[in-house]
C-alpha positions in Angstrom: 86.2 15.3 29.6 82.9 13.8 27.6 81.5 16.3 24.9 78.6 17.6 27.3 78.9 21.1 26.7 76.7 23.1 24.3 77.5 27.0 22.8 74.6 28.8 22.8 74.7 32.0 20.3 72.5 34.8 19.8 73.1 37.3 16.7 71.9 40.8 16.5 72.4 43.6 14.3 74.3 45.1 17.1 75.9 43.0 19.5 76.5 39.0 19.3 76.6 37.6 22.7 77.6 33.7 23.4 78.2 31.0 25.9 78.7 28.1 26.8 76.4 25.9 28.8 77.1 22.6 31.1 75.3 19.1 30.4 72.3 20.8 33.0 72.0 24.2 30.7 74.4 25.9 33.5 76.1 28.5 31.9 79.6 28.4 32.2 81.0 31.6 30.5 79.7 34.4 28.3 81.3 36.9 26.0 79.6 39.5 23.8 81.1 41.2 20.9 79.8 44.0 18.2 78.3 42.5 15.1 79.7 45.1 13.0 76.9 44.6 10.6 77.7 47.3 8.3 80.8 45.3 6.9 79.2 42.8 5.1 78.6 38.9 5.6 81.9 37.6 5.1 83.2 40.0 8.1 80.5 38.9 10.3 80.5 35.2 9.7 84.4 35.6 10.8 83.7 37.4 13.8 81.5 35.0 14.7 84.3 32.0 14.3 86.4 34.4 16.6 83.3 34.1 19.3 83.2 30.6 19.5 87.1 30.8 20.1 87.3 33.0 22.7 84.3 31.4 24.5 86.1 28.0 24.5 89.1 29.9 25.8 86.9 31.4 28.6 85.4 28.0 29.6 89.2 26.1 29.4 88.0 23.4 26.8 88.3 22.4 23.7 86.0 21.4 20.6 85.8 17.7 21.3 84.6 18.6 24.8 81.7 20.4 22.4 78.4 18.3 21.7 76.9 21.7 19.1 76.0 24.8 18.6 73.0 26.8 18.8 72.8 29.7 16.2 69.8 32.1 17.2 69.9 34.8 14.3 67.0 37.3 13.0 65.3 37.1 9.6 62.8 34.8 7.9 64.8 31.5 8.1 64.4 28.1 7.7 65.6 25.5 10.3 65.6 22.4 8.4 66.9 23.6 5.7 69.6 25.3 7.5 69.2 28.6 5.6 68.9 32.4 6.6 66.3 33.8 3.8 66.9 37.9 4.7 67.9 39.6 7.4 66.6 43.3 7.2 69.4 44.3 9.5 72.2 42.6 8.4 73.6 43.5 5.0 74.2 41.0 2.9 72.1 38.0 4.4 70.3 36.9 1.9 69.9 33.5 0.9 72.6 31.9 3.1 73.2 28.4 3.8 74.4 29.5 7.4 74.0 26.0 9.3 76.5 24.0 6.7 79.0 27.2 6.3 79.1 27.4 10.2 78.9 23.2 10.9 82.0 23.2 8.0 84.2 26.2 9.7 83.8 25.0 13.2 83.7 21.2 12.6 80.6 21.0 15.2 76.8 20.1 14.4 74.9 23.5 14.5 71.3 24.3 14.5 69.8 27.3 13.3 66.9 28.8 15.1 65.2 32.2 14.7 66.3 34.4 17.5 62.7 34.8 19.1 62.2 31.3 18.8 65.9 30.3 20.7 64.8 33.2 23.5 61.4 31.7 24.1 63.1 28.1 24.2 65.6 29.1 27.0 62.6 30.3 28.9 60.9 27.4 28.8 63.7 25.4 30.1 65.7 27.6 32.4 63.3 30.8 33.3 60.0 31.6 33.6 58.7 28.6 32.2 61.0 25.8 33.3 57.8 24.0 35.8 55.3 24.1 32.8 54.8 22.3 29.3 53.7 24.9 27.4 54.2 28.8 27.2 54.1 31.6 24.3 56.6 34.4 24.6 56.3 37.9 23.5 59.2 40.2 23.1 58.3 43.7 23.2 60.7 46.2 22.4 60.4 48.4 19.1 58.2 46.0 17.8 56.9 42.7 19.2 58.5 39.3 18.5 57.7 35.8 19.7 58.0 32.2 20.1 55.9 29.4 20.7 56.6 26.2 22.8 53.9 23.5 22.8 54.0 20.7 25.0 58.3 21.0 25.4 58.9 21.3 21.3 59.2 25.1 19.7 56.2 25.2 17.2 57.4 26.7 13.7 54.4 26.4 11.3 54.1 25.0 7.8 56.8 26.9 7.0 58.9 27.6 9.4 57.7 31.6 10.7 55.2 30.8 13.2 55.6 33.0 16.2 55.1 36.6 14.3 52.6 37.6 17.1 53.4 41.3 16.7 51.8 40.5 13.6 48.4 39.4 14.6 45.3 41.5 13.1 43.9 42.7 15.9 42.2 46.0 14.2 41.1 45.3 11.1 41.7 48.2 9.0 43.8 50.0 11.4 47.6 50.9 11.7 49.7 50.8 8.5 52.6 48.3 9.5 56.0 47.7 7.5 55.0 44.1 7.4 51.9 45.1 4.5 49.0 44.6 6.8 47.0 47.0 8.7 46.1 46.7 12.3 49.2 44.7 13.7 49.8 44.0 17.5 52.8 45.9 17.1 51.5 48.9 15.5 49.4 49.2 19.2 51.4 48.1 22.1 55.6 47.9 20.8 57.3 50.3 22.6 57.6 52.4 19.4 54.4 52.2 19.0 53.5 53.7 22.4 55.5 56.8 21.3 54.3 57.3 18.0 50.4 56.9 19.0 51.1 59.4 22.0 52.7 61.9 19.1 49.7 61.6 16.8 47.3 62.7 19.5 49.1 65.4 20.5 49.0 66.8 16.6 45.1 66.0 16.4 45.1 68.9 19.5 44.7 66.9 22.3 46.6 68.3 25.4 49.7 66.9 26.9 52.4 67.9 29.1 54.7 66.3 26.5 53.5 68.9 23.8 56.2 71.1 24.2 58.7 68.3 23.7 57.0 67.3 20.4 57.1 70.9 19.4 60.4 71.7 19.8 61.3 68.0 17.5 62.6 66.3 20.5 61.9 62.4 20.5 59.7 60.9 22.9 59.8 57.3 24.1 57.9 55.0 25.8 59.4 55.7 29.8 58.5 59.5 29.3 55.0 58.7 28.3 54.7 56.3 31.5 56.5 59.0 33.7 53.6 61.6 32.0 51.1 59.1 32.8 52.3 58.9 36.9 52.3 62.3 37.2 48.5 62.7 36.2 48.7 63.7 32.5 45.6 61.9 31.3 46.2 61.9 27.5 49.2 59.8 28.7 47.4 58.2 31.0 45.0 56.8 28.5 47.9 55.8 25.8 49.2 53.7 28.2 46.0 52.2 29.4 45.3 51.4 25.5 48.5 49.7 25.0 47.8 47.4 28.2 44.7 46.6 27.1 45.9 45.5 23.4 48.3 43.6 24.9 45.6 41.6 27.3 43.5 41.3 23.8 46.8 39.6 22.0 46.8 37.4 24.7 43.5 36.7 25.2 43.4 35.6 21.1 46.5 33.1 22.2 45.1 31.7 25.1 42.0 31.1 23.0 44.3 29.5 20.3 46.9 27.7 21.9 45.5 27.1 25.9 49.5 27.7 27.0 49.9 27.4 30.6 51.7 30.4 30.5 52.3 34.3 28.3 55.2 35.6 29.4 56.6 39.1 28.5 60.0 40.3 27.5 61.8 42.8 26.2 62.5 46.6 26.8 58.6 47.9 27.7 58.6 45.3 30.6 61.1 47.8 32.3 57.9 49.1 33.2 57.5 46.3 36.0 54.2 46.8 37.3 53.2 49.4 35.7 53.1 47.0 33.1 51.9 43.6 34.1 49.0 44.2 36.3 47.3 46.3 34.2 47.6 43.8 31.1 46.5 41.4 33.9 43.6 42.8 35.2 42.3 43.7 31.1 42.8 39.9 30.3 41.2 39.2 33.3 37.9 41.1 32.0 37.9 39.8 28.4 38.6 36.5 29.2 35.9 34.2 29.0 34.3 32.2 32.1 32.6 29.4 30.7 35.6 27.3 32.5 38.0 28.1 35.4 41.7 30.0 33.8 44.6 28.4 33.3 46.9 31.0 31.3 48.9 33.0 33.5 50.9 36.2 32.0 54.2 36.9 33.9 57.7 38.4 32.9 60.5 36.8 31.7 63.0 36.1 34.1 66.4 35.5 31.7 67.1 38.9 30.3 69.3 39.3 27.7 71.0 35.5 28.2 67.7 33.5 27.3 68.3 33.8 23.2 71.8 32.3 24.7 70.5 29.5 26.9 68.1 28.5 24.2 70.4 27.9 21.7 72.7 25.9 23.7 69.7 24.2 24.9 67.9 23.6 21.0 71.8 22.5 20.0 71.8 19.6 23.4 68.1 18.6 22.3 68.7 17.6 18.6 
């Protein structure tokens, strides 16, 4: 068999997902293991190598059948140098020459990429964006990440950190962010921010059906806020609508700056379905200018948790 398969790996702080893709980019097999990040770099590195061996076994192929490995990892990194500068959720991962070490250990070419970029590229080649030439993806979870594909290529920027969409400043002097800025999109429209803003409003004296839960010290999440809004709670409805407004405002800035064909929403917050997408689209249409016909569409990602694996494998093939 010719070397027409590629391996994609999506390294997270909790789990590591991997898959083998065929020449057309289709997933042949997948496998997932715990990261066990608390045990340090060398332990996680050994688990990555073990995952490659398991993927080869499940696919019934050898290394001679593999053209390369794409490895998506969190944290600031250099794609061109193959170095992970600092991965906060992976203790000990500081200035790690991961590409070189992984390539030497596996005997295969390795492409190192930011995990959000890999997921965005996955949606571009095989998901919601497979019929467009440019897209921007926002991952809406505990924070907000993103990736940018322009004319079929990932846009990494001068310092290879482009795509930090969650840290666009939308509210000057606004809510402080762990990144050191104030007013970041992430502090207004992530899943964590939905709950935090509701709790702050309750503690400021606003009436809410979730007040008793807060007073008893129970944790509140974005799902509960949406359920309360749907049940007629005015404060929860306001917080949810503001969240959609801020997301639309972020999308508007992306449209004016990059003019992508598609803005793709992914991550846990998208489990809200149409209760998220429709108000974001409505606010976006109200906010955008009308000097020319609309070209940018907003929709959901379609690959789910496999986007990073597929994207990493596709990047390995492209290089």
